[in-house]
C-alpha positions in Angstrom: -5.1 -2.6 -17.0 -3.5 -0.5 -19.9 -4.1 2.9 -20.5 -3.7 4.6 -23.7 -2.9 7.9 -25.0 -5.1 8.8 -28.3 -2.3 10.3 -30.4 -5.2 10.5 -33.3 -8.2 9.3 -34.1 -6.6 6.1 -35.9 -3.7 5.4 -33.2 -3.7 4.5 -29.9 -0.2 4.3 -27.6 0.3 2.6 -25.0 0.7 5.0 -21.8 0.8 2.9 -18.7 0.2 -1.1 -17.8 -0.9 -1.9 -14.7 -0.4 -5.4 -13.5 -3.5 -6.7 -12.2 -1.8 -9.0 -9.7 0.5 -6.7 -7.6 -0.9 -3.5 -8.8 2.8 -2.0 -10.2 2.5 0.7 -12.6 4.8 0.6 -15.7 4.7 3.5 -17.6 5.5 4.0 -21.0 9.1 5.4 -22.2 10.6 4.9 -18.6 9.7 1.2 -18.5 10.2 -0.3 -22.0 11.6 -3.3 -21.1 9.3 -4.4 -18.0 6.3 -3.5 -20.9 7.6 -5.8 -23.2 7.6 -9.1 -20.9 4.2 -8.1 -20.4 1.5 -10.6 -20.2 -1.9 -9.9 -21.4 -4.5 -13.4 -20.8 -8.0 -13.0 -22.7 -10.4 -15.4 -23.5 -14.2 -16.5 -23.4 -15.0 -19.3 -20.5 -16.6 -22.0 -22.3 -19.9 -24.5 -21.4 -19.6 -24.9 -17.7 -16.2 -23.2 -17.5 -15.7 -22.4 -13.8 -15.5 -18.5 -14.6 -18.7 -19.1 -16.4 -20.4 -19.9 -19.7 -19.4 -17.2 -22.4 -17.2 -15.1 -19.9 -14.8 -12.6 -21.3 -11.7 -12.8 -18.7 -8.6 -9.8 -19.3 -6.1 -10.5 -17.0 -2.6 -8.1 -17.8 0.1 -9.4 -15.6 3.6 -8.1 -15.1 6.6 -11.0 -15.6 7.3 -11.1 -11.9 4.3 -11.9 -10.8 3.8 -14.8 -14.1 7.4 -16.3 -12.7 6.2 -16.3 -8.8 3.0 -18.0 -10.0 4.8 -20.4 -12.1 7.5 -21.1 -9.8 5.2 -22.0 -7.1 3.0 -24.2 -8.8 6.3 -26.4 -10.4 7.8 -27.1 -7.2 9.4 -30.2 -8.8 11.7 -28.2 -11.0 
């Protein structure tokens, strides 16, 4: 989840990123390098998708959780 501060009526600036996996919050201006490595997964499920037909999926994950997931899935490498 990304929370925004309204800087003006035109521009929004990310204030915090929260990992949807571990729940850790990263703050703008404090954890800038961590925020740069956040991954935002957004897509719409297709026909017969396990997510549901035309279901919008939004998932924000920190680099640590994504690395753990990828490393766990790729046990031969």
